[in-house]
C-alpha positions as CSV (number, residue, x, y, z in Angstrom):
1,M,103.2,116.8,103.8
2,I,106.8,117.1,104.4
3,L,108.5,120.2,105.7
4,A,112.0,121.0,106.6
5,D,112.4,124.7,108.0
6,A,116.1,125.7,108.4
7,L,117.0,122.1,109.8
8,T,120.7,122.2,111.2
9,K,122.7,119.3,112.7
10,R,126.2,119.7,114.0
11,F,128.5,116.8,114.9
12,A,131.3,118.4,117.0
13,D,133.0,120.9,114.7
14,L,131.3,119.7,111.7
15,T,128.1,121.2,110.2
16,A,126.6,118.2,108.5
17,V,123.4,120.1,107.6
18,D,123.2,123.8,107.3
19,S,119.8,125.4,107.6
20,V,118.1,123.2,104.9
21,S,114.5,124.3,104.1
22,L,112.1,122.5,101.6
23,A,108.4,121.6,101.5
24,L,106.8,118.6,99.6
25,E,103.0,118.1,98.8
26,R,101.1,115.2,98.1
27,G,101.8,113.8,94.6
28,E,105.2,115.0,94.5
29,V,108.4,112.8,94.3
30,L,111.5,114.8,95.2
31,G,115.0,113.3,94.1
32,F,117.5,114.2,96.9
33,L,120.8,114.5,95.4
34,G,124.2,115.1,96.5
35,P,128.0,113.7,96.9
36,N,128.9,111.3,99.6
37,G,128.9,113.2,102.8
38,A,126.7,115.9,101.6
39,G,124.1,115.5,104.5
40,K,121.5,113.8,102.7
41,S,121.0,110.8,105.1
42,T,121.2,113.1,108.2
43,T,118.7,115.5,106.8
44,M,116.3,112.3,106.2
45,R,117.0,110.9,109.6
46,M,115.9,114.4,111.1
47,L,112.7,114.3,109.0
48,A,112.1,110.7,110.0
49,G,112.5,111.5,113.7
50,C,115.5,109.3,114.3
51,L,117.8,112.3,114.9
52,E,116.9,115.6,116.5
53,P,118.0,118.8,114.9
54,D,120.1,121.3,116.7
55,S,118.0,124.1,115.4
56,G,115.1,124.4,112.9
57,R,112.1,122.0,112.7
58,A,110.7,119.4,110.6
59,E,107.0,118.2,109.9
60,I,105.6,115.1,108.8
61,A,101.8,115.3,107.7
62,G,101.5,118.3,110.2
63,Y,103.4,116.6,113.1
64,D,106.8,117.5,114.4
65,P,108.8,114.2,114.7
66,A,110.9,115.6,117.4
67,L,107.9,116.6,119.7
68,S,105.1,114.2,118.4
69,R,107.3,111.2,117.2
70,R,104.6,108.6,117.2
71,S,102.0,110.8,115.5
72,A,104.6,111.7,112.8
73,Q,106.0,108.2,112.5
74,S,102.6,106.6,112.1
75,R,102.3,108.5,108.9
76,L,105.7,107.8,107.5
77,G,107.4,105.0,105.7
78,Y,111.1,105.2,106.2
79,L,113.8,103.2,104.2
80,P,117.1,103.9,106.0
81,E,120.5,103.8,104.5
82,G,121.8,100.2,104.5
83,A,118.3,98.5,105.0
84,P,119.0,97.0,108.5
85,A,116.9,94.0,109.2
86,Y,117.0,91.0,111.6
87,P,118.8,88.3,109.7
88,A,117.1,85.4,111.4
89,M,113.7,86.6,110.2
90,T,112.1,86.1,107.0
91,P,110.9,89.1,104.9
92,R,107.3,87.8,105.8
93,G,108.0,87.7,109.4
94,Y,109.7,91.0,109.3
95,V,107.0,92.8,107.6
96,R,104.5,91.4,110.2
97,F,106.8,92.4,112.9
98,H,106.6,95.9,111.7
99,L,102.9,96.0,111.2
100,R,102.1,94.5,114.7
101,A,104.4,97.3,116.2
102,R,102.0,99.7,114.3
103,G,98.9,98.2,115.8
104,F,97.9,95.9,113.1
105,S,96.2,92.6,113.8
106,G,94.2,89.8,112.4
107,G,92.9,90.0,108.8
108,N,94.1,93.6,108.4
109,L,97.8,92.4,109.2
110,V,97.6,89.6,106.8
111,H,96.2,91.6,104.0
112,A,98.8,94.5,104.5
113,C,101.8,92.1,104.8
114,E,100.8,89.9,101.6
115,T,100.1,93.3,99.7
116,A,103.4,94.8,100.7
117,L,105.3,91.5,99.9
118,K,103.7,91.4,96.4
119,R,104.5,95.1,95.6
120,A,108.1,94.6,96.6
121,N,108.2,91.5,94.4
122,L,109.6,89.3,97.0
123,G,108.4,86.0,95.6
124,P,109.7,82.8,97.1
125,A,112.4,84.9,99.0
126,A,109.6,86.1,101.2
127,D,110.0,82.9,103.4
128,K,113.9,82.5,103.4
129,P,116.0,83.9,106.3
130,I,117.0,87.5,105.5
131,G,120.6,86.8,106.3
132,S,120.7,84.4,103.5
133,L,119.4,86.7,100.9
134,S,121.2,88.7,98.5
135,K,121.8,92.6,99.0
136,G,119.0,93.2,96.5
137,Y,116.4,91.0,98.2
138,K,117.3,92.5,101.5
139,R,116.8,95.9,100.2
140,R,113.4,94.7,98.9
141,A,112.4,93.4,102.3
142,A,113.2,96.5,104.0
143,L,111.1,98.3,101.3
144,A,108.2,96.1,101.9
145,A,108.4,96.9,105.7
146,A,108.4,100.6,104.9
147,I,105.3,100.6,102.7
148,A,103.3,97.9,104.4
149,H,101.2,100.3,106.4
150,D,100.4,102.4,103.5
151,P,101.6,105.7,105.0
152,P,100.8,109.0,103.1
153,V,104.7,109.9,103.4
154,L,107.6,108.1,102.2
155,I,111.3,108.8,102.8
156,L,113.6,106.3,100.9
157,D,117.4,106.3,101.2
158,E,118.9,104.8,98.1
159,P,115.7,102.5,97.6
160,T,117.4,100.8,94.4
161,D,120.7,100.2,96.0
162,G,122.1,96.6,95.2
163,L,119.3,95.9,92.9
164,D,119.9,94.6,89.4
165,P,118.6,96.6,86.2
166,N,115.2,94.6,86.2
167,Q,114.7,94.9,90.0
168,K,115.5,98.7,89.7
169,D,112.8,99.0,87.1
170,G,110.3,97.3,89.2
171,V,111.0,99.6,92.2
172,R,110.7,102.7,90.0
173,E,107.3,101.5,88.7
174,L,106.2,100.9,92.3
175,I,107.2,104.4,93.4
176,A,105.3,105.9,90.2
177,D,102.4,103.9,91.1
178,M,102.4,105.1,94.7
179,A,103.2,108.8,93.9
180,P,99.7,110.2,93.2
181,K,98.7,109.4,96.7
182,K,101.9,110.0,98.7
183,A,104.5,112.6,99.2
184,I,107.8,110.9,98.4
185,I,111.6,111.8,99.1
186,I,114.1,109.5,97.2
187,S,117.8,109.8,97.9
188,T,119.9,108.4,95.1
189,H,123.1,108.6,93.2
190,L,121.5,107.2,89.9
191,L,120.8,110.4,88.3
192,E,118.6,108.7,85.6
193,E,116.1,108.1,88.3
194,V,115.4,111.6,88.6
195,D,114.1,111.8,85.0
196,A,112.5,108.5,85.4
197,I,110.2,109.2,88.4
198,C,110.8,112.6,90.0
199,T,108.9,115.7,89.8
200,R,111.3,117.8,91.6
201,A,115.1,117.7,92.5
202,V,117.0,119.0,95.4
203,V,120.8,119.2,95.2
204,I,122.8,119.4,98.6
205,A,126.6,119.7,99.2
206,S,128.5,120.3,102.4
207,G,125.3,120.4,104.2
208,R,123.8,123.4,102.3
209,L,120.8,123.4,99.7
210,L,122.2,124.3,96.3
211,A,119.1,123.9,94.0
212,D,115.5,123.0,94.2
213,E,114.1,122.6,90.7
214,T,112.0,120.6,88.4
215,P,114.2,118.0,86.7
216,H,114.1,120.2,83.4
217,G,115.2,123.2,85.4
218,L,118.0,121.3,87.3
219,A,119.3,120.2,83.9
220,A,119.4,123.8,82.7
221,H,122.4,124.4,85.3
222,G,124.5,122.0,83.3
223,P,126.9,123.1,80.6
224,D,125.4,120.4,78.1
225,G,121.9,120.6,79.5
226,T,121.8,117.4,81.3
227,I,121.2,116.5,85.0
228,A,124.5,114.8,85.2
229,S,126.5,117.8,84.2
230,A,124.4,120.0,86.2
231,F,125.1,117.8,89.3
232,R,128.9,118.0,88.6
233,A,128.8,121.8,88.0
234,L,126.9,122.4,91.2
235,T,128.7,120.0,93.6
236,R,132.4,119.9,92.4
237,P,134.9,121.6,94.9
238,A,136.0,124.9,93.9
239,G,138.9,125.0,91.3
240,E,138.3,121.6,89.9
241,T,137.8,121.4,86.0
242,L,135.2,119.5,84.1
243,G,135.8,118.0,80.7
244,A,133.9,119.6,78.0
245,S,133.9,119.5,74.1
246,G,136.7,121.6,73.1
247,G,139.0,121.2,76.1
248,E,138.7,121.8,80.0
249,R,136.3,124.4,81.3
250,V,136.1,125.8,84.9
251,F,132.9,126.7,86.4
């Protein structure tokens, strides 16, 4: 359902993504992990068809988003970094706008909109201007728009960013509920989300893929057998030390 084949993207002298390859099937939830500036958002933007690779290729449900953008994006729900939205619109109006752009109308549009607003748990905020909402509610409005057309593929960049603990739990439950029928990529800095909802985890740093494992397999890379210590061991700059029981240890 999702394919990245040697995706590469350069900006002037910087190679932001360096020959990244991965494949994801329906029913899988992939945690996409890496430090700031690792190339996560750039990779997801290429998969979503918002940015063309310099080399390599991507596929969404069998369609290349660079060559068949409309076909690929009709099968994709994309939540970008920062959740941009029109501040004067309400979440309800924003979701309806997305659905109309995708060809929905009449009763199908109303049903899809109300279902998405409910699943994103917007409540009374659905009818307030987006510009007046908290960061968490803005994020949920953008999530509702991403899932409203019920696509088979979801690419979610920091879906729980700005949410309080209860809201985070709600989004995780929503992702777990959708997972059996979709292929889902989640970028996150919250490593507990990998254990909570992901079936696989990829670690990227400096644009290069460092690990592609089950959560349990990734944890095995860590000195104390946790995903957090594995992440630090895989991504820290050369020469840095990590604290460990009994003193400092260099990996």
